Structures are given as C-alpha cells and as structure tokens.
C-alpha positions in Angstrom: 19.8 75.7 111.6 21.7 76.5 114.8 24.3 79.2 114.9 27.2 76.7 115.7 26.1 74.5 112.7 26.2 77.5 110.4 29.7 78.5 111.7 30.9 74.9 111.2 29.8 75.0 107.6 31.5 78.3 107.0 34.7 77.0 108.5 34.7 73.9 106.3 34.2 76.0 103.2 37.0 78.4 104.3 39.3 75.5 105.0 38.6 73.9 101.6 39.5 77.0 99.8 42.9 77.1 101.6 43.9 73.6 100.4 46.7 73.7 97.9 45.7 72.9 94.3 47.6 70.2 92.6 49.2 71.4 89.4 49.3 68.7 86.7 52.5 69.2 84.8 54.2 65.9 84.3 53.7 63.1 81.7 52.8 60.6 84.4 50.2 62.8 85.9 48.4 63.3 82.6 48.7 59.5 81.9 46.9 58.8 85.2 43.9 60.8 84.0 43.4 58.3 81.2 40.4 56.0 81.9 38.5 53.3 80.2 34.7 53.0 80.5 32.5 50.0 79.9 30.8 51.8 77.1 32.9 54.0 74.8 31.5 57.2 73.5 33.4 59.6 71.1 33.5 62.3 73.7 35.2 59.9 76.2 37.7 58.9 73.5 38.4 62.6 72.6 39.0 63.3 76.3 41.4 60.4 76.7 43.3 61.4 73.5 43.7 64.9 75.0 45.1 63.5 78.3 47.4 61.1 76.5 48.6 63.8 74.0 49.3 66.1 77.0 51.3 63.3 78.5 53.5 63.1 75.4 54.0 66.9 75.4 54.8 67.2 79.1 58.2 66.5 80.8 58.7 63.3 82.7 58.6 63.5 86.5 61.8 63.0 88.4 62.8 59.3 88.3 62.0 59.0 92.0 58.4 59.6 91.0 58.3 57.4 87.9 55.8 54.6 87.6 58.6 52.0 88.0 61.7 51.7 90.1 64.5 53.5 88.3 68.1 52.9 89.5 70.3 54.1 86.6 70.3 56.0 83.4 69.8 52.9 81.2 66.6 52.0 83.1 65.5 55.6 82.8 66.0 55.6 79.1 64.2 52.3 78.7 61.3 53.5 80.9 60.8 56.6 78.8 60.7 54.6 75.6 58.2 52.1 77.1 56.1 55.0 78.4 55.8 56.7 75.1 55.2 53.4 73.3 52.4 52.6 75.6 50.8 56.0 75.4 50.8 55.8 71.6 49.2 52.4 71.7 46.5 53.7 74.0 45.9 56.7 71.5 45.7 54.2 68.7 43.0 52.3 70.6 41.1 55.4 71.1 41.2 56.4 67.5 40.0 52.9 66.5 37.1 53.3 69.0 36.2 56.6 67.4 36.5 55.2 63.9 34.2 52.3 64.8 31.5 54.7 65.9 31.4 56.3 62.5 32.2 53.3 60.3 29.5 51.6 58.2 30.4 48.0 57.9 27.9 47.3 55.2 26.1 49.3 52.5 22.5 48.0 52.7 20.3 49.0 49.7 17.7 50.4 52.1 20.2 53.0 53.4 20.0 54.9 50.1 17.9 57.7 51.6 20.8 58.5 53.9 23.5 58.0 51.3 25.0 61.5 51.9 25.1 61.1 55.7 26.6 57.6 55.4 29.4 58.9 53.1 30.1 61.8 55.5 30.3 59.2 58.3 32.7 57.0 56.3 35.0 60.0 55.7 35.1 60.7 59.4 35.9 57.0 60.1 38.6 57.0 57.5 40.2 60.1 59.1 40.3 58.3 62.4 41.7 55.1 60.9 44.5 57.1 59.2 45.3 58.8 62.5 45.4 55.4 64.2 47.8 54.1 61.6 50.1 57.1 62.2 50.1 56.7 66.0 50.6 53.0 65.7 53.8 53.5 63.6 55.1 55.8 66.4 54.3 53.2 69.0 56.1 50.6 67.0 59.2 52.7 66.7 59.4 53.4 70.5 58.6 49.7 71.2 61.6 48.6 69.1 63.8 51.3 70.7 62.8 49.9 74.2 63.9 46.4 73.0 67.3 47.6 71.9 70.3 45.4 72.7 71.4 47.8 75.4 68.2 47.2 77.4 67.8 43.5 76.7 68.5 42.4 80.2 66.8 45.2 82.0 63.3 44.4 83.4 61.1 47.0 84.9 58.8 44.8 86.9 56.3 47.5 87.9 55.4 48.1 84.2 55.7 44.4 83.1 52.6 44.9 80.9 54.5 47.6 78.9 57.5 45.3 78.6 55.2 42.6 77.2 53.8 45.0 74.7 57.3 45.9 73.5 58.2 42.2 73.2 55.0 41.4 71.2 55.8 44.3 68.9 59.3 43.0 68.3 58.0 39.5 67.7 55.3 40.7 65.3 52.5 39.4 67.6 51.2 42.9 68.2 50.6 44.6 64.9 47.9 47.1 64.5 49.0 48.0 60.9 47.4 44.9 59.4 44.2 45.4 61.3 43.9 49.1 60.4 44.7 48.5 56.7 42.0 45.8 56.6 39.5 48.2 58.0 40.5 50.9 55.5 40.2 48.4 52.5 36.7 47.3 53.7 35.7 50.9 54.3 36.7 51.8 50.7 34.6 48.9 49.3 31.6 50.0 51.4 32.1 53.6 50.2 32.1 52.5 46.6 28.9 50.6 47.2 27.3 53.7 48.6 28.5 55.9 45.8 27.0 53.5 43.2 23.6 53.6 44.9 20.9 55.6 43.1 17.1 55.7 43.1 17.0 52.6 40.8 18.9 50.4 43.3 16.6 51.4 46.2 
C-alpha cells in the first residue's frame, strides 16, 4: 500500500467522522423508518411497532416538512388525524402478523405431545389479537375525526391513500374489528380442543 493511498484512507475516515449526525425527533422521521418485507418475521414486526409507536409519541415536524402540502390550520388538523389513523392501522397490521406466527389454526390430534407448547403459543397469539383490536379502535376514532364535516372538502393529494383509508372506515368497508373477533373466536375453539386432549385422544 502506497503512502498516498494510506493518507487518502485516513482523510476519508476523518471526513466521515465530521459529518453531522441526523437526529430523529419528529413523527414523520420515525414513520419513514417503518418498512415492509416480503417475508414477515416477529422481530421485523416488533421493530416496526417500535418505530410507529415512537412516531405517535413524537411531535410533528413543522407543516413545511409535512408529508403533504399544508396551507392552513384546517389542513394541518386533518393531516395530523390522518397521520395518526394511518400509523395505528399499520400497528394493527403488525400485531396481526405477529399473532399469525403464534396462532394454531387447527388442533390436530397428533399435536398432543406438544399440547403445552401449543397452548402457550395460543396465549401469545391471543395477546397480539387483543392489542390489534385496541389499536384498531384508535385508528377508527382518528379516521372518523379526519372525516369530520369541517374537513369534508379538504383533499390532501400527497396522502390520498390515507384519505381513502379514512373514507373506507367511515363507509364501513374497512373494519378490522370483525376480522379480529373472528380470529379470537376461532382461537378459543382451537384452545378448547387442545385443552380436551389427553393420552386417550392421541
């Protein structure tokens, strides 16, 4: 390695350490860290839930740096309702993904040797379904707030997808409650089947 090459490397390393670090402090910044993968693993969902929860706990950026063009206080209020609604929907999705990893959709008789592990797994899935139900209710409330009469004629084009979600919530086309309750009812039936298993049913 030549002396000039070595000096160049040292200069690059020195320059990199002088670059300013970006401090993540606003809701929109945390939201941008949320990502979806082709294959969902519980650790990915847990990471996403953390980012999205931080977005809910953090202040919004200045309206100039919002994810949509904001021109007045009414648009700003609608934007914030839509943002929180959308984040809660994404958290609900992540809880459902985690629940699906632990859920047992059938209690096959040959699973008796793992009865205890299956019951533990079902308890975990039930916990995530319950959390999904809670976050869905919050998403629904913010969605309805964004569809309030005051905002009826305001359209934030850059976040049209969020606008569509709010409309579908109001129209009853988007309703996670029925889906989650159906999962919980099925889970309880499967749990009952596991609890009734014994050596004679194996």
